[in-house]
Backbone bond lengths (Angstrom), bond angles and torsions (degrees), N, CA, C in turn:
res aa  C-N    CA-C-N  psi(-1)  N-CA   C-N-CA  omega(-1)  CA-C   N-CA-C  phi
1 X - - - 1.434 - - 1.518 111.49 -
2 X 1.322 116.43 133.98 1.518 120.00 -179.14 1.478 111.70 -64.78
3 X 1.317 118.28 147.10 1.441 123.82 177.91 1.558 109.75 -63.94
4 X 1.303 116.24 121.97 1.453 121.29 -179.05 1.555 113.28 -71.04
5 X 1.357 115.41 -21.50 1.442 121.72 -174.73 1.543 107.72 -125.22
6 X 1.320 118.69 85.11 1.479 119.02 179.80 1.546 108.34 -58.44
7 X 1.340 112.85 147.63 1.476 117.88 -178.39 1.527 111.22 -93.66
8 X 1.282 115.12 146.44 1.467 122.42 170.82 1.472 104.80 -107.37
9 X 1.308 117.03 124.27 1.471 122.13 -179.14 1.488 111.63 -104.95
10 X 1.286 116.77 124.41 1.522 122.52 178.15 1.481 108.90 -113.45
11 X 1.283 117.16 125.94 1.498 122.45 175.45 1.537 106.44 -106.37
12 X 1.287 116.51 103.85 1.457 121.05 -178.59 1.525 111.61 -83.06
13 X 1.323 115.65 132.94 1.483 121.06 179.12 1.536 112.40 49.72
14 X 1.330 117.77 57.93 1.445 118.96 -179.46 1.543 111.33 -63.51
15 X 1.317 116.19 152.59 1.467 119.72 178.97 1.497 110.47 -72.05
16 X 1.340 116.85 161.98 1.431 123.39 177.40 1.523 110.33 -58.69
17 X 1.356 116.90 -37.58 1.440 121.66 178.75 1.559 111.07 -61.44
18 X 1.362 115.14 -39.69 1.484 119.45 176.95 1.535 111.87 -65.36
19 X 1.328 116.07 -42.51 1.444 120.06 177.08 1.520 112.77 -63.62
20 X 1.313 114.65 -39.50 1.498 119.56 176.48 1.473 111.64 -65.66
21 X 1.332 117.90 -40.46 1.469 124.57 178.61 1.517 111.00 -58.73
22 X 1.333 116.11 -42.39 1.434 120.50 179.06 1.558 116.36 -83.15
23 X 1.336 115.85 -6.96 1.441 124.23 175.44 1.526 110.70 58.98
24 X 1.279 120.42 39.01 1.452 122.61 178.87 1.538 113.24 -58.92
25 X 1.314 115.29 -36.60 1.468 117.86 -178.43 1.533 111.37 -73.24
26 X 1.296 118.59 -13.63 1.487 118.73 177.44 1.506 115.11 -111.82
27 X 1.311 115.83 35.67 1.452 119.95 178.94 1.515 112.80 -104.16
28 X 1.276 121.01 33.44 1.493 119.44 -176.54 1.511 112.78 -71.57
29 X 1.341 117.53 -16.31 1.430 120.36 -177.22 1.550 107.15 -133.91
30 X 1.355 115.76 122.40 1.443 119.12 179.84 1.498 110.54 -156.26
31 X 1.315 114.67 161.00 1.482 121.65 -173.91 1.530 108.14 -101.59
32 X 1.354 114.08 141.99 1.478 120.92 178.13 1.565 108.65 -132.93
33 X 1.324 113.64 150.37 1.458 119.22 169.88 1.535 104.53 -129.97
34 X 1.287 117.61 123.66 1.439 123.59 -175.41 1.544 109.46 -85.20
35 X 1.322 115.63 114.58 1.454 120.85 177.10 1.533 112.82 -84.70
36 X 1.316 115.81 -10.55 1.444 125.42 175.99 1.534 108.50 -149.87
37 X 1.344 114.43 159.56 1.446 118.94 177.39 1.559 107.35 -65.62
38 X 1.320 115.87 135.27 1.483 120.93 172.93 1.508 110.58 -118.20
39 X 1.306 114.59 133.07 1.460 120.17 172.94 1.528 105.26 -117.72
40 X 1.307 115.94 125.52 1.457 118.48 -176.79 1.534 110.23 -133.54
41 X 1.362 112.77 151.82 1.471 121.89 175.49 1.563 103.15 -111.90
42 X 1.295 114.07 122.49 1.482 119.02 178.29 1.528 109.58 -84.73
43 X 1.331 116.01 111.74 1.426 122.01 -179.80 1.573 110.72 -77.42
44 X 1.322 113.43 -45.30 1.483 118.22 173.53 1.482 110.36 -151.31
45 X 1.284 116.07 159.64 1.468 123.51 177.66 1.524 114.08 110.59
46 X 1.318 114.71 -176.57 1.419 121.17 -176.51 1.544 108.82 -151.58
47 X 1.351 118.39 131.31 1.433 124.53 -174.02 1.537 110.56 -137.92
48 X 1.298 114.56 146.96 1.490 120.08 169.05 1.548 103.07 -120.44
49 X 1.296 118.50 126.30 1.448 125.26 178.75 1.526 109.58 -108.80
50 X 1.319 113.88 130.54 1.489 121.41 177.25 1.537 109.27 -110.33
51 X 1.338 116.98 99.47 1.471 117.38 174.05 1.517 112.31 -61.82
52 X 1.343 114.82 144.90 1.457 121.09 -178.94 1.527 107.52 -65.34
53 X 1.332 115.13 130.43 1.406 120.36 179.22 1.529 111.48 -66.48
54 X 1.325 117.49 140.87 1.486 119.27 177.40 1.527 110.15 -71.54
55 X 1.339 118.31 -13.59 1.502 120.21 179.46 1.527 112.60 -96.72
56 X 1.379 117.83 1.71 1.465 116.80 -178.97 1.513 110.36 -73.24
57 X 1.303 115.79 159.22 1.445 122.04 -177.48 1.500 108.83 -114.45
58 X 1.324 114.52 161.56 1.497 121.37 178.88 1.514 109.85 -56.78
59 X 1.300 119.75 -32.14 1.451 123.99 -177.93 1.522 111.66 -62.79
60 X 1.363 115.73 -27.09 1.451 119.41 -173.40 1.531 110.43 -95.14
61 X 1.325 118.12 13.54 1.478 118.53 -173.45 1.520 113.78 -89.80
62 X 1.260 120.96 5.35 1.412 120.32 178.32 1.515 111.57 -69.72
63 X 1.345 119.35 153.90 1.443 121.08 -176.63 1.529 111.97 -63.34
64 X 1.346 118.73 -26.20 1.446 119.30 -178.05 1.557 111.27 -75.04
65 X 1.334 117.61 -11.43 1.436 119.48 -179.73 1.509 112.76 -119.82
66 X 1.365 117.64 29.65 1.462 118.96 -179.55 1.524 112.94 -57.20
67 X 1.352 118.11 -40.15 1.432 120.72 177.96 1.502 113.64 -60.63
68 X 1.323 117.67 -32.79 1.470 121.59 178.93 1.473 114.05 -70.16
69 X 1.331 117.19 -12.93 1.462 120.44 -178.40 1.553 112.88 -83.11
70 X 1.282 118.02 -6.68 1.445 120.88 -171.72 1.497 114.55 -119.89
71 X 1.349 116.24 154.54 1.441 118.25 175.79 1.562 111.65 -128.37
72 X 1.331 118.15 3.67 1.477 122.58 175.58 1.476 108.76 -160.09
73 X 1.302 118.75 169.78 1.459 124.13 179.75 1.514 111.73 -147.27
74 X 1.330 113.92 163.77 1.477 124.28 175.47 1.516 107.94 -126.50
75 X 1.307 117.53 130.34 1.439 123.00 177.27 1.515 110.92 -110.34
76 X 1.323 116.28 138.64 1.464 121.32 179.91 1.460 109.94 -153.28
77 X 1.385 117.33 165.18 1.441 120.75 -177.57 1.518 111.23 -162.30
78 X 1.329 116.60 -161.16 1.419 124.33 -176.72 1.518 112.64 -49.03
79 X 1.327 114.93 131.25 1.480 120.89 179.95 1.512 115.20 92.24
80 X 1.304 118.23 -10.05 1.480 122.21 -179.38 1.525 112.40 -89.30
81 X 1.317 115.47 145.58 1.449 123.41 169.47 1.544 105.35 -103.42
82 X 1.345 119.30 127.94 1.433 123.74 -176.16 1.506 108.79 -127.41
83 X 1.348 115.58 134.33 1.454 121.81 177.91 1.529 109.20 -114.57
84 X 1.332 117.24 124.80 1.429 123.56 179.27 1.565 106.81 -109.69
85 X 1.304 118.48 122.36 1.459 119.30 -177.33 1.547 113.97 -76.04
86 X 1.298 114.51 151.43 1.437 120.45 178.17 1.490 109.20 -59.02
87 X 1.312 118.62 137.37 1.442 125.19 -179.86 1.516 114.04 90.27
88 X 1.312 119.76 -9.17 1.477 121.52 179.01 1.506 111.18 -66.67
89 X 1.317 116.91 131.38 1.467 124.61 166.78 1.491 108.74 -105.86
90 X 1.290 116.90 134.76 1.487 119.99 -177.21 1.498 111.53 -158.42
91 X 1.306 113.72 166.72 1.477 121.69 172.79 1.473 107.78 -115.26
92 X 1.379 112.79 129.46 1.489 121.96 174.38 1.490 107.47 -93.83
93 X 1.336 117.16 128.18 1.474 124.05 173.23 1.539 106.60 -116.51
94 X 1.342 116.73 100.02 1.476 122.82 -172.58 1.519 108.29 -90.43
95 X 1.344 116.05 118.53 1.466 120.14 179.17 1.507 111.29 -96.67
96 X 1.333 119.69 -29.45 1.475 124.81 170.36 1.547 108.20 -129.38
97 X 1.304 116.67 135.15 1.482 120.43 -179.04 1.501 113.14 -46.18
98 X 1.327 118.17 140.45 1.409 123.40 -171.95 1.520 110.57 -109.11
99 X 1.332 116.45 135.68 1.451 124.27 163.69 1.518 104.31 -117.65
100 X 1.329 117.97 133.96 1.448 120.25 178.94 1.529 111.08 -146.63
101 X 1.304 114.60 157.72 1.460 123.76 171.57 1.499 102.43 -108.88
102 X 1.366 117.38 140.84 1.504 119.34 -175.59 1.492 112.16 -151.04
103 X 1.341 115.03 156.44 1.438 121.63 171.40 1.514 105.84 -132.78
104 X 1.347 115.05 153.18 1.436 123.11 174.07 1.513 107.22 -112.18
105 X 1.349 116.95 134.14 1.443 120.18 174.17 1.494 108.04 -113.50
106 X 1.334 117.72 121.68 1.473 121.55 -174.64 1.492 112.42 -100.28
107 X 1.299 119.85 25.04 1.486 122.20 -177.22 1.487 109.60 -74.75
């Protein structure tokens, strides 16, 4: 039977070894798929988002070819409100660390 109460795990003051293991410092580029609409306010930082091209193929979906999956981008930063539609697949390329406030709409 599935756990009725999923756990949230908090690691307070992780060691540098733990941070290195998780490669937090090297996450400036990553892929997302939005399962719900997200509206966010960018408090600080700068990002370029590359939506997945509708013409990309499954063969180009490896992490080493993320740039090959896109044909345009959107850039935003501190002070911007950004809406990501449900179902969007994209690559975030973070040039300045981001702080944001956000909500998900599951309609």
